C-alpha positions as CSV (number, residue, x, y, z in Angstrom):
1,M,-23.3,-19.0,19.5
2,Q,-21.1,-16.2,18.2
3,R,-22.8,-14.1,15.5
4,F,-21.1,-11.6,13.3
5,Q,-21.7,-9.7,10.1
6,S,-18.3,-9.7,8.4
7,I,-15.7,-12.5,8.5
8,L,-12.9,-10.4,7.0
9,Q,-12.4,-6.7,6.3
10,F,-9.7,-4.0,6.2
11,K,-9.1,-1.4,8.8
12,K,-9.1,2.1,7.6
13,V,-5.5,2.8,6.8
14,S,-3.5,5.1,4.6
15,C,-3.3,3.2,1.4
16,K,-0.2,4.1,-0.6
17,N,-1.5,3.3,-4.1
18,C,0.2,0.0,-4.1
19,Y,-3.0,-2.0,-4.9
20,K,-1.2,-5.2,-3.8
21,C,-4.5,-6.5,-2.3
22,V,-6.3,-6.1,-5.7
23,R,-3.4,-7.6,-7.6
24,N,-3.2,-10.7,-5.4
25,C,-6.9,-11.3,-4.9
26,P,-7.7,-14.2,-7.2
27,V,-11.3,-13.2,-7.7
28,K,-10.9,-9.4,-7.5
29,A,-13.3,-9.1,-4.6
30,I,-12.0,-5.7,-3.5
31,R,-13.5,-2.3,-4.0
32,V,-11.3,0.8,-4.0
33,H,-13.2,4.0,-3.2
34,D,-11.5,7.3,-2.1
35,H,-8.2,5.4,-2.0
36,Q,-9.5,3.0,0.6
37,A,-9.7,-0.7,-0.1
38,R,-12.7,-2.6,1.1
39,I,-13.6,-6.3,0.7
40,I,-16.7,-7.2,-1.2
41,E,-17.9,-10.0,1.0
42,S,-20.5,-11.3,-1.4
43,Q,-17.6,-12.2,-3.7
44,C,-14.8,-12.9,-1.2
45,I,-13.7,-16.5,-0.8
46,Y,-11.6,-15.8,2.4
47,C,-8.3,-17.0,1.0
48,E,-6.5,-14.2,3.0
49,K,-4.2,-13.4,0.1
50,C,-5.0,-9.7,0.5
51,I,-4.1,-9.8,4.2
52,L,-0.8,-11.6,3.6
53,V,0.5,-9.0,1.1
54,C,-0.9,-5.8,2.7
55,P,2.1,-3.6,3.7
56,Q,-0.2,-1.7,6.1
57,D,-1.1,-4.7,8.3
58,A,-4.8,-3.8,7.6
59,K,-6.3,-7.1,8.8
60,E,-9.6,-6.8,10.6
61,E,-11.1,-10.2,11.1
62,Q,-13.4,-11.7,13.7
63,N,-11.7,-12.2,17.1
64,M,-13.7,-14.6,19.1
65,I,-11.2,-15.1,22.0
66,P,-12.9,-12.5,24.2
67,A,-16.2,-14.4,23.8
68,I,-14.5,-17.7,24.6
69,R,-12.9,-16.3,27.7
70,S,-16.3,-14.9,28.8
71,A,-17.9,-18.3,28.4
72,M,-15.1,-19.9,30.5
73,E,-15.6,-17.2,33.2
74,N,-19.3,-18.1,33.3
75,K,-18.4,-21.7,34.0
76,A,-19.4,-23.0,30.5
77,Q,-17.8,-26.3,29.4
78,V,-15.6,-25.3,26.5
79,I,-14.2,-28.0,24.2
80,A,-11.6,-27.4,21.5
81,S,-11.4,-29.2,18.2
82,L,-7.8,-28.8,16.8
83,H,-7.1,-29.0,13.1
84,P,-4.2,-31.5,12.6
85,A,-2.1,-28.7,11.2
86,Y,-1.3,-28.0,14.8
87,L,1.3,-30.7,14.6
88,A,3.4,-28.6,12.3
89,R,2.6,-25.2,13.9
90,F,3.6,-26.3,17.5
91,G,6.2,-28.9,16.5
92,V,4.6,-31.7,18.5
93,T,4.1,-35.4,17.6
94,G,0.7,-35.7,19.2
95,I,-2.1,-33.9,21.1
96,N,-1.1,-34.6,24.7
97,K,1.2,-31.6,25.3
98,I,-0.9,-29.1,23.5
99,R,-4.0,-30.4,25.4
100,E,-2.2,-29.8,28.7
101,A,-1.3,-26.3,27.7
102,M,-4.8,-25.4,26.5
103,K,-6.4,-26.8,29.7
104,K,-4.3,-24.2,31.5
105,L,-6.1,-21.6,29.4
106,G,-9.5,-22.9,30.7
107,F,-10.5,-25.5,28.1
108,A,-12.3,-28.5,29.6
109,D,-10.9,-30.8,26.9
110,V,-9.1,-30.7,23.6
111,A,-9.5,-33.2,20.8
112,D,-7.8,-33.8,17.4
113,A,-10.1,-32.8,14.5
114,A,-8.5,-35.6,12.5
115,E,-11.3,-37.7,14.2
116,G,-13.7,-35.6,12.1
117,A,-11.6,-36.3,9.0
118,S,-12.0,-40.1,9.7
119,L,-15.7,-39.7,9.8
120,M,-15.8,-37.4,6.7
121,T,-13.8,-40.0,4.7
122,A,-16.4,-42.6,5.5
123,Q,-19.1,-40.3,4.3
124,Y,-17.3,-39.7,1.0
125,R,-17.1,-43.4,0.3
126,A,-20.8,-43.7,1.1
127,L,-21.7,-40.8,-1.3
128,F,-19.5,-41.8,-4.3
129,P,-21.9,-44.4,-5.7
130,E,-24.8,-42.0,-5.9
131,Q,-22.8,-38.9,-7.0
132,K,-20.5,-40.5,-9.6
133,E,-23.2,-40.2,-12.2
134,L,-22.5,-36.5,-12.2
135,G,-19.3,-37.2,-14.1
136,V,-17.0,-35.2,-11.8
137,M,-17.1,-35.0,-8.0
138,I,-15.3,-32.1,-6.3
139,S,-14.2,-32.4,-2.7
140,S,-15.9,-30.0,-0.3
141,A,-13.2,-30.3,2.4
142,C,-11.5,-26.9,1.7
143,P,-13.8,-24.0,2.7
144,V,-12.1,-21.7,0.3
145,I,-12.8,-23.9,-2.6
146,V,-16.4,-24.2,-1.5
147,Q,-16.8,-20.4,-1.4
148,L,-15.0,-20.1,-4.8
149,I,-17.5,-22.5,-6.5
150,K,-20.5,-20.9,-4.7
151,K,-19.7,-17.4,-5.6
152,H,-17.8,-17.7,-8.9
153,Y,-18.6,-21.1,-10.5
154,P,-22.2,-21.7,-9.2
155,H,-22.9,-24.1,-12.1
156,L,-20.6,-26.6,-10.5
157,L,-22.3,-26.6,-7.1
158,G,-24.0,-29.8,-7.8
159,N,-20.6,-31.5,-8.4
160,L,-19.4,-30.8,-4.8
161,V,-19.5,-33.9,-2.7
162,Q,-22.5,-33.4,-0.5
163,S,-20.7,-34.2,2.7
164,A,-20.2,-32.2,5.8
165,S,-16.7,-30.9,6.5
166,M,-14.2,-32.2,8.9
167,M,-15.0,-29.4,11.3
168,Q,-18.8,-30.1,11.2
169,F,-18.3,-33.9,11.6
170,H,-16.0,-33.4,14.6
171,A,-18.2,-30.8,16.3
172,N,-21.2,-33.2,15.9
173,Y,-19.1,-36.1,17.3
174,L,-18.0,-33.9,20.3
175,K,-21.6,-32.8,21.0
176,K,-22.6,-36.4,21.4
177,Q,-20.0,-36.7,24.1
178,Y,-20.5,-33.2,25.7
179,P,-24.2,-32.2,24.9
180,K,-24.0,-28.9,26.8
181,A,-20.4,-27.9,25.7
182,R,-19.4,-24.9,23.7
183,I,-17.3,-26.0,20.7
184,V,-14.2,-24.0,19.6
185,Y,-12.6,-25.0,16.3
186,V,-8.9,-24.1,16.0
187,S,-8.1,-23.7,12.3
188,P,-5.1,-22.8,10.1
189,C,-7.2,-20.2,8.3
190,I,-10.3,-18.1,8.8
191,S,-12.3,-19.5,5.9
192,V,-14.1,-22.1,8.1
193,M,-16.0,-19.2,9.7
194,S,-18.2,-19.3,6.6
195,E,-19.5,-22.6,7.8
196,L,-20.8,-21.1,11.0
197,R,-23.7,-19.7,9.0
198,E,-24.7,-23.1,7.6
199,P,-27.8,-25.0,8.9
200,G,-27.0,-27.7,11.4
201,N,-23.7,-26.2,12.4
202,E,-22.5,-27.2,16.0
203,V,-19.4,-25.0,16.2
204,D,-19.7,-22.0,18.5
205,Y,-16.4,-20.2,17.9
206,V,-13.5,-20.3,15.5
207,I,-10.0,-19.1,16.2
208,T,-6.8,-19.6,14.2
209,L,-3.6,-21.4,15.1
210,E,-1.8,-18.1,15.2
211,E,-4.4,-16.6,17.6
212,L,-4.0,-19.7,19.8
213,A,-0.2,-19.3,19.8
214,E,-0.5,-15.6,20.8
215,W,-3.0,-16.5,23.5
216,L,-0.6,-19.1,25.0
217,K,2.3,-16.7,24.7
218,K,0.4,-13.9,26.4
219,E,-0.5,-16.2,29.3
220,G,3.1,-17.4,29.6
221,I,2.2,-21.0,28.7
222,S,4.7,-23.0,26.6
223,V,4.2,-26.2,24.6
224,K,7.2,-28.4,25.0
225,E,7.3,-32.1,24.2
226,E,9.9,-34.0,26.2
227,E,9.5,-37.2,24.2
228,P,7.6,-38.1,21.0
229,E,4.2,-39.6,21.3
230,R,4.0,-43.1,19.8
231,S,0.4,-43.0,18.7
232,A,-0.1,-42.3,14.9
233,Y,-3.4,-41.7,13.1
234,R,-3.7,-41.7,9.4
235,S,-6.5,-39.2,9.3
236,R,-4.0,-36.5,10.3
237,E,-2.8,-36.6,6.7
238,I,-5.9,-34.5,5.9
239,A,-3.6,-31.5,6.6
240,L,-1.6,-32.2,3.4
241,A,-2.6,-31.5,-0.2
242,D,-3.3,-35.1,-1.2
243,G,-4.3,-36.3,2.2
244,L,-8.0,-37.0,1.4
245,T,-7.0,-38.9,-1.7
246,D,-4.7,-41.1,0.3
247,L,-7.3,-41.6,3.0
248,L,-9.9,-42.7,0.5
249,G,-7.5,-45.3,-0.8
250,T,-8.7,-47.4,-3.8
251,V,-12.4,-46.8,-4.6
252,K,-13.7,-49.1,-7.3
253,G,-14.7,-47.3,-10.4
254,I,-13.5,-43.9,-9.3
255,R,-10.5,-42.0,-10.7
256,K,-8.8,-39.6,-8.3
257,L,-6.8,-36.4,-8.9
258,S,-5.4,-34.0,-6.4
259,V,-5.1,-30.3,-7.3
260,S,-3.7,-27.6,-5.0
261,G,-3.0,-23.9,-5.3
262,M,-5.5,-21.2,-6.2
263,E,-4.1,-20.6,-9.7
264,Q,-4.2,-24.3,-10.6
265,C,-7.6,-24.8,-9.0
266,R,-9.1,-21.9,-11.0
267,E,-7.6,-23.1,-14.2
268,V,-9.2,-26.6,-13.6
269,L,-12.6,-25.1,-12.7
270,K,-12.6,-22.9,-15.9
271,E,-11.9,-25.8,-18.2
272,L,-14.1,-28.2,-16.3
273,H,-17.1,-29.6,-18.2
274,P,-18.5,-32.4,-16.0
275,E,-20.1,-34.1,-19.0
276,D,-16.7,-34.7,-20.5
277,F,-15.5,-36.8,-17.6
278,E,-16.7,-40.0,-16.0
279,N,-16.2,-41.3,-12.5
280,C,-13.7,-38.7,-11.6
281,F,-13.0,-37.3,-8.1
282,L,-11.0,-34.0,-7.7
283,E,-9.5,-33.2,-4.4
284,M,-8.9,-29.5,-4.4
285,Y,-7.1,-27.2,-1.9
286,A,-6.8,-23.5,-2.3
287,C,-3.3,-23.5,-0.7
288,S,-0.5,-25.1,-2.7
289,G,0.6,-27.9,-0.4
290,G,-2.6,-28.1,1.6
291,C,-3.3,-26.7,5.1
292,V,0.3,-26.8,6.2
293,A,1.0,-24.2,3.6
294,G,-2.0,-22.0,4.6
295,P,-2.1,-18.4,5.8
296,S,-0.9,-19.4,9.3
297,F,2.3,-20.9,7.7
298,Q,3.0,-18.7,4.7
299,M,5.0,-16.2,6.7
300,K,7.4,-18.8,7.9
301,K,10.0,-19.2,5.1
302,G,11.8,-22.5,4.5
303,R,9.6,-24.6,6.8
304,Y,7.3,-26.5,4.4
305,L,9.3,-29.7,4.2
306,A,9.7,-29.8,8.0
307,D,5.9,-29.2,8.4
308,V,5.0,-32.0,6.0
309,F,7.3,-34.4,7.9
310,A,5.7,-33.4,11.2
311,V,2.3,-34.3,9.9
312,K,3.5,-37.5,8.2
313,N,5.3,-38.6,11.4
314,A,2.1,-38.1,13.4
315,A,0.0,-39.9,10.7
316,F,2.1,-42.9,9.9
317,G,4.8,-43.0,12.6
318,K,8.5,-42.2,12.1
319,N,8.9,-44.9,9.4
320,F,5.8,-43.9,7.4
321,H,4.2,-47.3,7.5
322,E,1.4,-47.7,5.1
323,E,-0.4,-50.0,7.5
324,A,-0.6,-47.3,10.2
325,G,-3.8,-47.3,12.2
326,D,-6.6,-44.8,12.4
327,Y,-9.4,-43.8,14.7
328,E,-12.1,-46.3,15.4
329,L,-15.2,-44.2,15.7
330,P,-18.9,-45.0,15.2
331,E,-19.9,-43.7,11.7
332,F,-22.9,-41.5,11.2
333,E,-24.3,-39.7,8.2
334,L,-23.9,-35.9,8.0
335,R,-24.8,-34.5,4.6
336,R,-24.5,-31.0,3.4
337,N,-26.7,-29.1,1.0
338,F,-24.9,-26.3,-0.9
339,G,-28.0,-24.9,-2.4
340,Y,-27.6,-22.3,-5.2
341,C,-25.6,-19.1,-4.6
342,P,-25.1,-17.3,-8.0
343,A,-22.1,-15.0,-8.3
344,Q,-22.7,-11.4,-7.8
345,V,-19.9,-10.5,-10.2
346,Q,-21.0,-8.9,-13.4
347,A,-19.7,-10.9,-16.3
348,E,-17.7,-9.2,-19.0
349,D,-20.2,-10.0,-21.7
350,E,-22.8,-8.1,-19.6
351,V,-20.9,-4.9,-20.1
352,S,-21.2,-3.3,-23.4
353,E,-18.2,-2.5,-25.6
354,E,-19.3,1.1,-25.8
355,E,-19.2,1.4,-22.0
356,I,-15.7,-0.2,-21.9
357,R,-14.4,2.2,-24.7
358,D,-15.8,5.2,-22.8
359,V,-14.0,4.3,-19.6
360,L,-10.8,3.5,-21.5
361,A,-11.0,6.9,-23.1
362,E,-11.5,8.5,-19.7
363,M,-8.2,6.8,-18.7
364,G,-6.5,8.2,-21.7
365,K,-6.6,4.9,-23.7
366,F,-7.9,5.8,-27.1
367,S,-6.5,2.9,-29.1
368,P,-5.2,-0.6,-28.3
369,K,-1.6,0.7,-28.4
370,D,-2.5,3.0,-25.4
371,E,-3.5,0.0,-23.3
372,L,-0.2,-0.8,-21.6
373,N,-1.7,-3.7,-19.5
374,C,1.0,-3.0,-16.9
375,G,-1.0,-4.5,-14.0
376,A,0.0,-1.6,-11.7
377,C,-3.6,-1.0,-10.8
378,G,-4.1,-4.6,-9.7
379,Y,-5.9,-5.8,-12.8
380,N,-4.2,-7.8,-15.5
381,T,-5.4,-5.7,-18.4
382,C,-6.8,-2.2,-19.0
383,R,-10.1,-3.8,-20.2
384,E,-10.4,-5.7,-16.9
385,K,-9.8,-2.4,-15.1
386,A,-12.4,-0.6,-17.2
387,I,-15.0,-3.3,-16.4
388,A,-14.2,-3.0,-12.7
389,I,-14.8,0.7,-12.9
390,I,-18.2,0.1,-14.6
391,Q,-19.0,-2.4,-11.8
392,N,-18.1,0.3,-9.2
393,K,-15.1,-1.7,-7.9
394,A,-12.3,0.5,-9.1
395,E,-11.5,4.1,-9.8
396,V,-9.9,5.8,-12.8
397,A,-7.3,7.2,-10.4
398,M,-5.9,3.7,-9.9
399,C,-4.4,3.8,-13.4
400,I,-0.9,4.9,-12.4
401,P,0.5,5.6,-15.9
402,Y,-2.6,7.7,-16.6
403,M,-2.3,9.6,-13.4
404,R,1.4,10.2,-13.9
405,A,0.9,11.5,-17.4
406,R,-2.0,13.7,-16.2
407,Q,0.1,15.0,-13.3
408,E,3.1,15.7,-15.6
409,S,0.8,17.4,-18.1
410,Y,-0.7,19.5,-15.4
411,S,2.6,20.4,-13.8
412,N,4.1,21.2,-17.2
413,K,1.2,23.5,-17.9
414,V,1.7,25.3,-14.6
415,F,5.4,25.3,-15.1
416,N,5.2,26.8,-18.6
417,A,2.4,29.3,-17.7
418,M,4.5,30.9,-15.0
419,P,5.7,34.4,-16.2
420,G,9.1,34.1,-14.4
421,L,12.1,32.2,-15.7
422,L,12.5,28.7,-14.3
423,V,15.4,26.4,-14.9
424,T,16.1,23.2,-13.0
425,V,19.6,21.6,-12.9
426,D,20.8,18.3,-11.5
427,Y,23.7,17.9,-9.1
428,N,26.0,17.7,-12.1
429,L,24.9,21.2,-12.9
430,K,23.2,20.0,-16.1
431,I,19.9,21.4,-17.3
432,I,16.9,19.2,-16.6
433,Q,14.0,21.5,-17.5
434,M,13.2,25.0,-18.6
435,N,9.9,26.7,-18.9
436,Q,8.8,28.5,-22.0
437,A,9.9,31.9,-20.7
438,A,13.4,30.7,-20.0
439,T,13.6,28.8,-23.3
440,K,12.6,31.9,-25.2
441,L,15.3,34.0,-23.4
442,F,18.2,31.6,-23.5
443,N,17.6,30.2,-27.0
444,V,18.0,33.7,-28.4
445,P,19.9,34.0,-30.7
446,K,21.3,30.5,-31.1
447,K,18.1,28.5,-31.0
448,R,20.0,25.4,-29.7
449,R,18.8,22.4,-27.6
450,L,19.8,23.1,-24.0
451,I,18.3,20.2,-22.0
452,G,21.1,18.0,-20.7
453,K,23.7,20.7,-21.4
454,P,25.9,22.3,-18.6
455,V,24.1,25.3,-17.2
456,S,27.3,27.2,-17.6
457,E,26.5,27.5,-21.3
458,I,23.7,29.9,-20.6
459,M,24.6,31.6,-17.4
460,D,27.2,31.9,-14.6
461,D,27.2,28.8,-12.4
462,Y,29.3,30.0,-9.5
463,S,26.4,30.4,-7.1
464,L,25.0,27.0,-8.1
465,A,28.3,25.3,-7.5
466,S,28.5,27.1,-4.1
467,I,25.1,25.6,-3.0
468,L,26.5,22.1,-3.5
469,A,30.0,22.8,-2.2
470,F,28.7,24.4,1.1
471,D,25.5,22.3,1.3
472,R,23.3,25.4,1.3
473,N,19.5,25.4,1.0
474,L,19.0,28.9,-0.5
475,M,21.0,31.5,-2.3
476,Q,20.2,34.8,-4.1
477,D,22.3,36.9,-6.5
478,E,22.2,39.0,-9.6
479,I,23.9,38.2,-12.9
480,Y,24.4,39.9,-16.3
481,L,23.9,38.0,-19.6
482,E,26.2,39.5,-22.2
483,D,24.5,37.8,-25.1
484,Q,21.0,38.9,-24.1
485,K,22.2,42.3,-22.7
486,C,20.0,41.8,-19.7
487,Y,20.2,41.5,-15.9
488,L,18.7,38.6,-14.0
489,D,17.8,38.4,-10.3
490,R,18.2,34.7,-9.2
491,V,16.8,32.7,-6.3
492,M,18.2,29.2,-6.1
493,T,16.6,26.5,-4.0
494,N,18.4,23.2,-3.2
495,D,15.9,20.2,-3.5
496,K,17.9,17.6,-1.7
497,E,15.2,14.9,-1.9
498,N,15.2,15.0,-5.7
499,K,18.8,16.0,-6.0
500,M,18.3,19.1,-8.1
501,I,18.4,22.9,-7.9
502,L,15.5,25.0,-8.8
503,C,16.5,28.4,-10.2
504,I,13.8,31.0,-10.3
505,M,14.8,34.2,-12.1
506,K,13.4,37.5,-12.9
507,D,14.5,39.8,-15.7
508,I,15.4,43.0,-13.9
509,T,16.9,44.8,-16.9
510,K,14.3,47.6,-16.9
511,E,14.6,48.0,-13.2
512,R,18.4,48.0,-13.4
513,K,18.3,50.6,-16.2
514,H,16.0,52.7,-14.2
515,K,18.2,52.3,-11.2
516,D,21.2,53.3,-13.3
517,Q,19.4,56.3,-14.6
518,I,18.6,57.5,-11.1
519,Y,22.2,56.9,-10.1
520,H,23.5,58.9,-13.0
521,A,21.1,61.7,-12.3
522,Q,22.2,61.7,-8.7
523,V,25.8,61.9,-9.8
524,E,25.1,64.7,-12.2
525,A,23.1,66.6,-9.5
526,A,26.0,66.1,-7.1
527,R,28.4,67.5,-9.7
528,M,26.2,70.4,-10.3
529,A,25.9,71.1,-6.6
530,D,29.7,71.0,-6.2
531,K,30.1,73.5,-9.1
532,L,27.4,75.7,-7.6
533,V,29.1,75.7,-4.2
534,E,32.4,76.4,-5.8
535,E,31.0,79.4,-7.7
536,Q,29.2,80.6,-4.6
537,L,32.4,80.4,-2.6
538,K,34.2,82.6,-5.2
539,I,31.5,85.3,-5.0
540,V,31.7,85.2,-1.2
541,Q,35.4,85.6,-1.4
542,Q,35.0,88.6,-3.8
543,I,32.4,90.2,-1.5
544,A,34.6,89.6,1.4
545,G,37.5,91.2,-0.3
546,L,35.5,94.3,-1.2
547,L,34.1,94.5,2.3
548,G,37.6,94.4,3.6
549,E,38.8,97.5,1.6
550,T,35.7,99.5,2.4
551,A,36.2,98.9,6.1
552,A,39.8,100.1,6.0
553,D,38.8,103.4,4.3
554,T,36.0,103.9,6.7
555,K,38.3,103.4,9.6
556,V,40.8,106.0,8.3
557,A,38.0,108.5,7.7
558,V,36.6,108.0,11.2
559,E,40.0,108.5,12.7
560,K,40.5,111.7,10.7
561,L,37.0,113.0,11.8
562,K,37.8,112.2,15.4
563,N,41.1,114.0,15.3
564,T,39.4,117.0,13.7
565,I,36.7,117.1,16.4
566,L,39.4,116.9,19.1
567,L,41.4,119.8,17.5
568,E,38.3,122.0,17.4
569,S,37.5,121.4,21.0
570,E,41.0,122.5,22.2
571,E,41.1,126.1,20.6
572,P,39.1,128.1,23.3
573,N,41.3,126.9,26.1
574,E,44.3,128.2,24.3
575,K,42.8,131.7,24.2
576,K,42.3,131.9,27.9
């Protein structure tokens, strides 16, 4: 027999703070820790609501098909018990075609679990006389309802009809025919796996109708019915919400009421005081509409009416004859002891008001008006959320309004603490936000409200408009503010995701003045250099002029001296 620790859990996925699983879990059997949702199995009723709504497809349930295939490969005789909801899931009017298809998978035989419903109905009739003194008898046919009462309304355990379920009856019946067989129960939901742990259970494996459909598809086996089957069995009506009530028919001294849907069932259980009722039988199904509206069917939209007709046709025939026949099986007794399984949930009155107020204060809820009760965290009220935190099922961070306010407060503190000037504008070039430094600068001297005003009222918007016009991501420029008599260096970033432009500015007036002073000094130095050069050139020219006159006089003198020397050298020759 297949053994396992956990019937249903979540895979580790990237939770996106949607808390849909918490919001849709009727018993809040989900713990969120480090942003990861985990099912608290001691409180879980296996209704699969969390799985149906999870956007991450985080289902991680028991998959017994590998074990079944292994048993088949080892030549074990494997018999399938098929919940009558198969009629709606596969669109057949009887079991013949689905039996043929499943035998191709390796099953030795396939039987309609409606046979078990017939045996269970007989057991109910036998138990009514001894249990009606309890005032109210609650059906134990829906495993989800059984788990709901066990774990969350344990004071009503004694009011459950002490009968085995359809699955257990049929498995025992099949074991009498196939003593050495392995029994596989094919169910519209996983909740019946909880019955595998009960004493006297004869079922070895459980798979869902969806898993069976996928298995057949993977093997390329189709289920097609060429012509409708003529056989009809009333017990197949057990797949519908009021099926058991109809099957029981008139029971002397017993009043019957059918209730379906988790919300309605919980309301009934909350207000139910058995001593206030006499001889009353409540047929309860967790899914509104019964098993043909269970998890295997909830993803198919607009099929409920067709599914009901499919089951009705197979139960009563095409004309819905009330006198339709049923299985003729040897009856046997198969009781069920539900024992006592108190809820592990800490009741609200066990949590002190002081503890609740402390947690509410931690979430920023200091008075009733702060308690928005928005339900975004998955809990209906802030008080419920506070209690869940005390019970270690939830985190403060799950309060979205609180976290948003905290984030905004933190970002505002950082935004305002920055020494630079920050201004954000939308794509209409209107001011969205200004930090304190920018507000201080631009509000001088007019002290006017600027948020929502065109940015052109405080500074030049040409570059900002260019970013949008040319789809740029980044620009930088310098501007001069006439009113403030200052220069700003601007870096503008286009945040396309949020459709805004972040303008980061730095007051560069001092730097600009210093730069201007250097420039003026450089200009003055250049002017002085030019003047000096000009004066030097004049001096050079004067020196050159003087040098020119001196050279001419020297030349004349030298020529005269030369001529004198020449004349003196010629006189002796003349005497000879």
